[in-house]
ZAKEKE-794688 format. One record per residue (C-alpha): z, x, y; residue in three letters; residue number from 1. Coordinates in steps of 0.001 Angstrom, whole numbers, plus 500000, padded with zeros to 6 digits. Example, Ala and Ser with C-alpha at 12.3 -4.5 7.8 and 13.67 -1.06 7.14 Angstrom:
BEGIN
+--------+--------+--------+-----+-----+
!     up !   east !  north ! res !   n !
+--------+--------+--------+-----+-----+
! 507800 ! 512300 ! 495500 ! ALA !   1 !
! 507140 ! 513670 ! 498940 ! SER !   2 !
+--------+--------+--------+-----+-----+
REM end
This chain:
BEGIN
+--------+--------+--------+-----+-----+
!     up !   east !  north ! res !   n !
+--------+--------+--------+-----+-----+
! 598670 ! 733900 ! 860998 ! MET !   1 !
! 597942 ! 735516 ! 864355 ! THR !   2 !
! 598023 ! 733754 ! 867649 ! GLN !   3 !
! 594904 ! 733796 ! 869618 ! LYS !   4 !
! 595571 ! 735108 ! 873209 ! ALA !   5 !
! 595547 ! 732470 ! 875978 ! LYS !   6 !
! 593480 ! 733820 ! 878887 ! ILE !   7 !
! 594116 ! 732174 ! 882524 ! LEU !   8 !
! 590714 ! 730881 ! 883693 ! VAL !   9 !
! 591904 ! 728972 ! 886807 ! LEU !  10 !
! 595194 ! 728726 ! 888198 ! ASN !  11 !
! 596912 ! 725705 ! 890481 ! HIS !  12 !
! 595522 ! 727106 ! 893760 ! HIS !  13 !
! 591894 ! 727585 ! 892562 ! GLN !  14 !
! 591640 ! 724321 ! 891003 ! ILE !  15 !
! 592764 ! 722684 ! 894147 ! GLN !  16 !
! 590173 ! 724803 ! 895736 ! GLN !  17 !
! 587608 ! 723512 ! 893224 ! LYS !  18 !
! 588587 ! 719713 ! 894177 ! ILE !  19 !
! 588273 ! 720127 ! 897816 ! THR !  20 !
! 584693 ! 721808 ! 897555 ! ARG !  21 !
! 583559 ! 719137 ! 894875 ! ILE !  22 !
! 584799 ! 716502 ! 897153 ! ALA !  23 !
! 582685 ! 717658 ! 900023 ! PHE !  24 !
! 579765 ! 717786 ! 897972 ! GLU !  25 !
! 580214 ! 714428 ! 896698 ! ILE !  26 !
! 580311 ! 713524 ! 900769 ! TYR !  27 !
! 577365 ! 715287 ! 901522 ! GLU !  28 !
! 575150 ! 714019 ! 898605 ! ARG !  29 !
! 576199 ! 710451 ! 898987 ! ASN !  30 !
! 576516 ! 710256 ! 902718 ! ALA !  31 !
! 574420 ! 706859 ! 902644 ! GLY !  32 !
! 576719 ! 704932 ! 900337 ! GLU !  33 !
! 579324 ! 702498 ! 901291 ! LYS !  34 !
! 580904 ! 702367 ! 897987 ! GLN !  35 !
! 581375 ! 705184 ! 895069 ! LEU !  36 !
! 582672 ! 704140 ! 891415 ! THR !  37 !
! 584541 ! 707195 ! 890038 ! ILE !  38 !
! 584649 ! 707023 ! 885934 ! ALA !  39 !
! 587133 ! 709266 ! 884330 ! GLY !  40 !
! 587023 ! 709596 ! 880689 ! LEU !  41 !
! 590095 ! 709239 ! 878835 ! THR !  42 !
! 592742 ! 712081 ! 878919 ! GLY !  43 !
! 592300 ! 715062 ! 881475 ! MET !  44 !
! 589045 ! 713580 ! 882463 ! GLY !  45 !
! 590724 ! 710333 ! 883907 ! TYR !  46 !
! 593565 ! 712483 ! 885598 ! VAL !  47 !
! 590677 ! 714748 ! 887232 ! PHE !  48 !
! 589053 ! 711355 ! 888546 ! ALA !  49 !
! 592275 ! 710523 ! 889915 ! GLU !  50 !
! 592757 ! 713685 ! 891580 ! LEU !  51 !
! 588726 ! 713429 ! 892891 ! MET !  52 !
! 589284 ! 710089 ! 894351 ! VAL !  53 !
! 592697 ! 710997 ! 896243 ! LYS !  54 !
! 590726 ! 714130 ! 897702 ! LYS !  55 !
! 587781 ! 711873 ! 898625 ! LEU !  56 !
! 589913 ! 709234 ! 900524 ! LYS !  57 !
! 591262 ! 712203 ! 902736 ! GLU !  58 !
! 587688 ! 713127 ! 903710 ! ILE !  59 !
! 585204 ! 710497 ! 903299 ! ALA !  60 !
! 584933 ! 706733 ! 904270 ! PRO !  61 !
! 583735 ! 705458 ! 901091 ! PHE !  62 !
! 585217 ! 702430 ! 899507 ! ASP !  63 !
! 586244 ! 703825 ! 896294 ! LEU !  64 !
! 586802 ! 702368 ! 892872 ! GLN !  65 !
! 588441 ! 704384 ! 890085 ! LEU !  66 !
! 588095 ! 703171 ! 886210 ! ILE !  67 !
! 588862 ! 704616 ! 883174 ! LYS !  68 !
! 586250 ! 705024 ! 880183 ! ILE !  69 !
! 587973 ! 704781 ! 876855 ! GLU !  70 !
! 586317 ! 706256 ! 874116 ! LEU !  71 !
! 587218 ! 708682 ! 870913 ! ASP !  72 !
! 586389 ! 711997 ! 872129 ! LYS !  73 !
! 586428 ! 713452 ! 868617 ! ALA !  74 !
! 584180 ! 711020 ! 867238 ! ASN !  75 !
! 582653 ! 708680 ! 869945 ! PRO !  76 !
! 580168 ! 706777 ! 867675 ! ILE !  77 !
! 582799 ! 705176 ! 865566 ! LEU !  78 !
! 584497 ! 702601 ! 868038 ! GLU !  79 !
! 583211 ! 700803 ! 871299 ! GLU !  80 !
! 583337 ! 702633 ! 874710 ! VAL !  81 !
! 585624 ! 700666 ! 876743 ! ILE !  82 !
! 585473 ! 700226 ! 880972 ! LEU !  83 !
! 588491 ! 699353 ! 882591 ! SER !  84 !
! 586246 ! 697784 ! 884925 ! ALA !  85 !
! 585961 ! 694044 ! 884533 ! HIS !  86 !
! 583491 ! 693142 ! 887333 ! GLU !  87 !
! 579649 ! 694370 ! 886983 ! PRO !  88 !
! 578499 ! 697520 ! 887960 ! LEU !  89 !
! 575008 ! 696476 ! 889071 ! ASN !  90 !
! 573772 ! 698506 ! 892290 ! GLY !  91 !
! 576764 ! 700779 ! 892308 ! LYS !  92 !
! 576636 ! 704656 ! 892515 ! SER !  93 !
! 578716 ! 705790 ! 889563 ! ILE !  94 !
! 580303 ! 709341 ! 889100 ! ILE !  95 !
! 581172 ! 710103 ! 885389 ! LEU !  96 !
! 584047 ! 712735 ! 885479 ! VAL !  97 !
! 585332 ! 714691 ! 882581 ! ASP !  98 !
! 587571 ! 717759 ! 882529 ! ASP !  99 !
! 585358 ! 720056 ! 880305 ! VAL ! 100 !
! 581238 ! 719710 ! 879481 ! LEU ! 101 !
! 580994 ! 721365 ! 876082 ! ASN ! 102 !
! 577980 ! 719961 ! 873918 ! THR ! 103 !
! 577655 ! 716720 ! 876079 ! GLY ! 104 !
! 578003 ! 714286 ! 873206 ! LYS ! 105 !
! 581187 ! 712692 ! 874462 ! THR ! 106 !
! 579470 ! 712245 ! 878371 ! LEU ! 107 !
! 576293 ! 710865 ! 876565 ! ALA ! 108 !
! 578390 ! 708008 ! 874528 ! PHE ! 109 !
! 580409 ! 707492 ! 877969 ! ALA ! 110 !
! 576964 ! 706544 ! 879705 ! MET ! 111 !
! 575925 ! 703683 ! 877381 ! VAL ! 112 !
! 578213 ! 701114 ! 879272 ! PRO ! 113 !
! 576550 ! 701961 ! 882401 ! PHE ! 114 !
! 573192 ! 702067 ! 880848 ! LEU ! 115 !
! 573466 ! 698420 ! 879679 ! GLU ! 116 !
! 573802 ! 697396 ! 883514 ! GLN ! 117 !
! 571541 ! 698070 ! 886313 ! GLU ! 118 !
! 573552 ! 700860 ! 888200 ! VAL ! 119 !
! 571886 ! 702344 ! 891318 ! LYS ! 120 !
! 572536 ! 706007 ! 890136 ! LYS ! 121 !
! 574791 ! 708003 ! 887994 ! MET ! 122 !
! 576020 ! 711649 ! 888468 ! GLU ! 123 !
! 578246 ! 713824 ! 886342 ! VAL ! 124 !
! 581045 ! 715767 ! 887666 ! LEU ! 125 !
! 583234 ! 718344 ! 885266 ! VAL ! 126 !
! 585952 ! 720762 ! 886054 ! LEU ! 127 !
! 584629 ! 723288 ! 883820 ! VAL ! 128 !
! 580998 ! 723717 ! 882289 ! ASN ! 129 !
! 580887 ! 725637 ! 878964 ! ARG ! 130 !
! 577123 ! 725355 ! 878709 ! SER ! 131 !
! 576600 ! 724489 ! 874997 ! HIS ! 132 !
! 574194 ! 721800 ! 875525 ! LYS ! 133 !
! 573560 ! 719745 ! 872372 ! LEU ! 134 !
! 572719 ! 716826 ! 874137 ! PHE ! 135 !
! 570489 ! 716272 ! 877325 ! PRO ! 136 !
! 573620 ! 715743 ! 879673 ! VAL ! 137 !
! 573875 ! 718311 ! 882669 ! ALA ! 138 !
! 576459 ! 718419 ! 885638 ! PRO ! 139 !
! 575463 ! 717555 ! 888964 ! ASP ! 140 !
! 578974 ! 718700 ! 890144 ! TYR ! 141 !
! 580585 ! 721711 ! 888318 ! THR ! 142 !
! 584294 ! 723344 ! 889410 ! GLY ! 143 !
! 583694 ! 726453 ! 887244 ! TYR ! 144 !
! 580568 ! 727631 ! 884873 ! GLU ! 145 !
! 582241 ! 729486 ! 882071 ! LEU ! 146 !
! 579873 ! 731110 ! 879157 ! ALA ! 147 !
! 582082 ! 730735 ! 875727 ! THR ! 148 !
! 581434 ! 730924 ! 872171 ! THR ! 149 !
! 581841 ! 727923 ! 870047 ! LEU ! 150 !
! 584838 ! 729188 ! 868304 ! SER ! 151 !
! 586927 ! 729473 ! 871737 ! GLU ! 152 !
! 588566 ! 726644 ! 873490 ! HIS ! 153 !
! 589246 ! 725386 ! 876667 ! ILE ! 154 !
! 592522 ! 723777 ! 877689 ! THR ! 155 !
! 593040 ! 721788 ! 880850 ! VAL ! 156 !
! 596534 ! 721280 ! 882176 ! ASN ! 157 !
! 596334 ! 718788 ! 885779 ! LEU ! 158 !
! 600151 ! 719155 ! 886097 ! ASP ! 159 !
! 600721 ! 718036 ! 889790 ! PRO ! 160 !
! 602844 ! 721131 ! 890552 ! GLU ! 161 !
! 601366 ! 723806 ! 888118 ! ASP ! 162 !
! 597674 ! 722906 ! 887028 ! SER ! 163 !
! 595718 ! 725356 ! 884865 ! THR ! 164 !
! 592460 ! 725974 ! 882808 ! VAL ! 165 !
! 593332 ! 728352 ! 880016 ! HIS ! 166 !
! 590604 ! 729913 ! 877411 ! LEU ! 167 !
! 591846 ! 730244 ! 873582 ! HIS ! 168 !
+--------+--------+--------+-----+-----+
REM end
């Protein structure tokens, strides 16, 4: 069995640049907001959300709330979507964060607990958008747009010293 080649899509420096650019975009589009809730999906989505909060704290005066969205990414319909925030999110502006947007299914399920409340608005942020839309989810903020085949895979490593995005 042959191993598929790993192609470097983004290196550490490029990922840091994307984070900075996206943070400024978020600041520009939400300049009138006093508070933003950054909601990262389990796994690399949450790690990416943590990095975004850190960068936003450097450049923007927002009161930032970071919460984790826990769900089974392989089969999100099987289990309940759990938010780490226990207080109501009514009237809040939410940014859902994931590392890779593939079909939109995971993000669609991740939206459910927010749609059950009276949130002010919801935006989507992804590091890599693969554009294989099967669900009506489009990112408001994208680090990198990458056309891939369904058989190809993207791996995101957000190691603090050597983060990378690879195509397999």
